[in-house]
PAMAR-783575 format. One record per residue: residue number from 0; x, y, z of N, C-alpha, C in turn. Coordinates in pm, 1 decimal. Example, Ala and Ser with C-alpha at 12.3 -4.5 7.8 and 13.67 -1.06 7.14 Angstrom:
// PAMAR-783575
> 0,1319.0,-569.0,780.0,1230.0,-450.0,780.0,1320.0,-330.0,780.0;
> 1,1285.0,-225.0,708.0,1367.0,-106.0,714.0,1290.0,3.0,787.0;
END
This chain:
// PAMAR-783575
> 0,7445.7,-1625.5,-4037.9,7383.2,-1767.5,-3922.0,7268.1,-1679.4,-3854.3;
> 1,7167.9,-1705.3,-3773.4,7010.7,-1630.2,-3646.3,7100.5,-1681.7,-3582.3;
> 2,7131.0,-1587.1,-3535.3,7160.2,-1652.1,-3304.2,7067.3,-1790.1,-3289.1;
> 3,6934.5,-1724.8,-3282.6,6813.5,-1762.9,-3257.0,6783.6,-1995.4,-3278.9;
> 4,6757.5,-1935.8,-3404.3,6797.4,-2086.4,-3520.1,6919.0,-2204.2,-3459.3;
> 5,7033.4,-2100.5,-3423.0,7115.7,-2226.9,-3390.6,7129.7,-2351.7,-3281.8;
> 6,7033.0,-2282.2,-3195.1,7023.5,-2302.0,-3041.2,6938.8,-2421.4,-3014.0;
> 7,6976.6,-2499.4,-3086.0,6927.9,-2657.9,-3008.1,6835.9,-2672.2,-2884.6;
> 8,6650.6,-2634.1,-2934.3,6659.7,-2655.3,-2776.4,6694.4,-2846.0,-2730.1;
> 9,6582.0,-2795.8,-2582.8,6561.7,-2990.7,-2551.0,6480.1,-3015.4,-2444.1;
> 10,6443.5,-3135.0,-2528.3,6361.5,-3215.8,-2480.7,6311.1,-3199.9,-2281.5;
> 11,6186.4,-3219.3,-2329.2,6159.6,-3228.1,-2214.5,6005.5,-3310.7,-2215.7;
> 12,5946.4,-3324.1,-2073.6,5839.3,-3425.0,-2150.4,5690.2,-3357.1,-1952.6;
> 13,5599.7,-3390.9,-1955.0,5496.5,-3360.9,-1901.0,5518.3,-3340.5,-1792.8;
> 14,5659.3,-3337.8,-1737.5,5611.9,-3386.9,-1560.8,5704.0,-3210.3,-1563.1;
> 15,5803.7,-3232.7,-1681.2,5929.6,-3127.4,-1656.0,5845.2,-2949.9,-1712.2;
> 16,5766.5,-2959.8,-1808.5,5647.8,-2868.4,-1805.1,5627.1,-2841.3,-1715.5;
> 17,5526.1,-2880.3,-1689.2,5432.0,-2820.9,-1576.3,5462.8,-2817.3,-1414.7;
> 18,5598.6,-2850.1,-1345.5,5687.2,-2848.7,-1273.0,5686.8,-2600.9,-1254.7;
> 19,5681.3,-2567.8,-1429.9,5751.0,-2477.3,-1424.5,5841.4,-2412.2,-1442.4;
> 20,5909.4,-2510.0,-1448.9,6111.7,-2502.0,-1443.3,6198.5,-2492.2,-1600.1;
> 21,6104.5,-2492.0,-1676.7,6118.9,-2527.6,-1809.1,6049.2,-2373.6,-1916.8;
> 22,6002.7,-2255.2,-1822.3,5915.9,-2180.6,-1835.4,5978.8,-2086.1,-1927.8;
> 23,6002.6,-2003.5,-2021.9,6050.2,-1978.8,-2095.7,6161.4,-1992.3,-2196.3;
> 24,6163.5,-2126.1,-2135.9,6282.6,-2205.9,-2257.4,6235.6,-2302.0,-2353.0;
> 25,6379.0,-2311.7,-2507.8,6355.0,-2335.3,-2583.7,6351.2,-2495.2,-2552.1;
> 26,6176.6,-2612.4,-2650.7,6212.3,-2691.7,-2585.5,6141.9,-2786.4,-2670.2;
> 27,6185.8,-2894.9,-2715.9,6126.9,-3012.1,-2794.0,6072.7,-3133.8,-2689.0;
> 28,5893.8,-3200.0,-2773.7,5864.0,-3256.8,-2718.2,5757.9,-3287.0,-2843.2;
> 29,5795.3,-3416.8,-2797.2,5681.5,-3490.6,-2959.1,5563.0,-3600.5,-2889.8;
> 30,5484.6,-3603.0,-3007.0,5362.8,-3686.4,-2916.3,5213.4,-3655.7,-3085.1;
> 31,5099.0,-3703.5,-3034.7,5050.6,-3690.9,-3108.5,4944.2,-3645.5,-3124.6;
> 32,4887.1,-3562.0,-3234.5,4778.4,-3443.3,-3198.2,4697.0,-3493.0,-3186.2;
> 33,4627.4,-3451.5,-3135.5,4465.3,-3525.7,-3078.2,4328.3,-3481.8,-3115.1;
> 34,4324.5,-3298.6,-3133.9,4265.0,-3267.0,-3211.5,4330.7,-3108.4,-3198.9;
> 35,4311.8,-3032.0,-3307.9,4358.2,-2953.2,-3393.9,4208.4,-2765.8,-3370.5;
> 36,4179.7,-2650.8,-3272.4,4108.1,-2621.5,-3352.8,4123.5,-2485.5,-3332.5;
> 37,4085.3,-2417.4,-3483.9,4104.2,-2258.7,-3482.9,3990.4,-2124.8,-3388.8;
> 38,4057.3,-2096.5,-3358.7,4041.4,-1970.6,-3243.4,4111.2,-1884.5,-3319.3;
> 39,4009.6,-1768.3,-3369.4,4044.7,-1632.4,-3385.2,4151.6,-1654.4,-3495.7;
> 40,4302.1,-1582.1,-3422.9,4390.3,-1603.8,-3498.5,4534.9,-1696.4,-3418.3;
> 41,4473.7,-1753.7,-3353.2,4485.9,-1901.8,-3311.2,4525.8,-2056.2,-3392.5;
> 42,4622.3,-2127.4,-3327.2,4555.2,-2245.8,-3354.9,4563.6,-2334.3,-3204.4;
> 43,4439.9,-2369.0,-3134.1,4516.3,-2513.6,-3068.5,4515.4,-2597.9,-3029.0;
> 44,4606.1,-2654.5,-3025.0,4610.3,-2861.7,-3056.5,4654.1,-2902.4,-2915.3;
> 45,4595.3,-3060.5,-2907.2,4565.5,-3129.8,-2724.3,4691.2,-3228.6,-2860.0;
> 46,4800.8,-3234.4,-2812.6,4853.2,-3299.7,-2791.9,4908.9,-3426.9,-2628.8;
> 47,4933.6,-3521.7,-2739.3,4888.7,-3711.6,-2641.8,5043.4,-3669.8,-2656.9;
> 48,5114.5,-3738.9,-2513.1,5269.4,-3761.2,-2526.9,5275.3,-3817.7,-2427.6;
> 49,5396.6,-3932.5,-2397.1,5434.2,-4021.5,-2364.8,5363.9,-4042.1,-2232.9;
> 50,5372.6,-3870.6,-2095.5,5346.2,-3895.7,-2004.3,5166.0,-3762.5,-1998.8;
> 51,5186.5,-3718.3,-2112.9,5005.2,-3710.8,-2054.3,4950.4,-3602.1,-2204.0;
> 52,4868.3,-3503.0,-2140.1,4853.0,-3462.3,-2250.8,4905.6,-3262.9,-2204.2;
> 53,4972.6,-3228.7,-2394.0,4987.8,-3083.2,-2313.9,4829.9,-2988.4,-2450.7;
> 54,4917.8,-2915.6,-2397.8,4792.8,-2783.9,-2469.5,4828.7,-2662.4,-2536.4;
> 55,4869.0,-2634.0,-2610.7,4986.1,-2625.0,-2739.1,4906.8,-2464.7,-2815.4;
> 56,4913.8,-2338.3,-2763.6,4802.8,-2286.0,-2868.6,4960.3,-2185.6,-2979.5;
> 57,4931.0,-2200.0,-3110.8,5054.2,-2126.9,-3167.8,4954.9,-2024.7,-3226.2;
> 58,5020.6,-1981.3,-3303.4,4986.6,-1813.8,-3438.9,4908.9,-1913.6,-3561.6;
> 59,4762.7,-1928.9,-3614.0,4730.4,-1933.6,-3799.0,4802.7,-1915.7,-3858.4;
> 60,4843.9,-1999.5,-3959.0,4918.5,-1947.7,-4083.6,4820.1,-1946.3,-4171.7;
> 61,4791.7,-1858.2,-4289.8,4663.6,-1862.9,-4387.6,4730.6,-2009.8,-4453.0;
> 62,4563.3,-2043.8,-4450.0,4588.9,-2103.9,-4580.9,4623.3,-2313.7,-4512.7;
> 63,4632.0,-2277.4,-4396.6,4725.7,-2437.8,-4345.5,4526.4,-2554.7,-4320.4;
> 64,4557.3,-2596.7,-4346.8,4452.6,-2736.5,-4240.3,4453.9,-2737.5,-4201.5;
> 65,4477.8,-2687.5,-4040.3,4510.1,-2806.0,-3987.7,4406.8,-2961.7,-3873.7;
> 66,4320.5,-2938.2,-3925.3,4274.7,-3077.4,-3919.8,4336.6,-3163.1,-3980.6;
> 67,4396.1,-3152.8,-4054.8,4497.3,-3255.0,-4083.6,4568.2,-3325.5,-3996.1;
> 68,4643.3,-3226.2,-3901.3,4798.5,-3238.9,-3820.3,4642.5,-3403.0,-3724.7;
> 69,4529.1,-3383.4,-3678.9,4474.4,-3498.8,-3604.5,4555.5,-3654.3,-3606.1;
> 70,4596.0,-3727.3,-3491.7,4628.1,-3868.4,-3535.2,4755.3,-3850.5,-3679.9;
> 71,4851.9,-3751.8,-3603.6,4952.5,-3736.6,-3733.7,5056.8,-3681.8,-3591.1;
> 72,5162.7,-3797.1,-3626.8,5275.6,-3859.3,-3501.4,5382.3,-3644.2,-3559.5;
> 73,5409.5,-3557.2,-3415.9,5435.8,-3473.7,-3496.7,5540.0,-3391.3,-3350.5;
> 74,5723.6,-3355.7,-3391.5,5771.9,-3291.8,-3253.3,5739.4,-3113.1,-3321.5;
> 75,5735.9,-3150.7,-3212.0,5689.0,-2950.2,-3123.7,5854.0,-2891.1,-3090.3;
> 76,5881.0,-2817.5,-3129.0,6016.8,-2715.0,-3073.9,5917.3,-2546.6,-3071.0;
> 77,5919.9,-2502.8,-2930.7,5871.6,-2431.7,-2879.0,5879.5,-2336.7,-2732.0;
> 78,5855.2,-2229.1,-2743.9,5948.7,-2169.6,-2626.2,5814.9,-2222.8,-2459.3;
> 79,5846.1,-2294.4,-2335.6,5760.4,-2305.5,-2258.0,5677.2,-2150.8,-2245.1;
> 80,5571.0,-2192.6,-2246.8,5530.9,-2091.7,-2167.1,5397.2,-2152.9,-2063.6;
> 81,5404.1,-2087.6,-1943.6,5252.1,-2141.1,-1828.3,5151.9,-2072.3,-1871.9;
> 82,5088.3,-2149.7,-1839.7,4904.7,-2111.6,-1887.0,4834.5,-2059.9,-1738.0;
END
């Protein structure tokens, strides 16, 4: 089993993310997708959480319709990074 996949992310909110203490940490956030825009090889999401908006950048996967995510409730697991 891949060691990385066995590590469980910890749940965070916007306040924790914006503090910088979670930078480079494996985190989990729930929210509602407000927008999804392809930008080169990336996709930019605006995620509405209980405590505010999070901007998400992820690598675009070929053949995926990201616009269908708008208004979808999602759980995001990712490495937190400063903007």
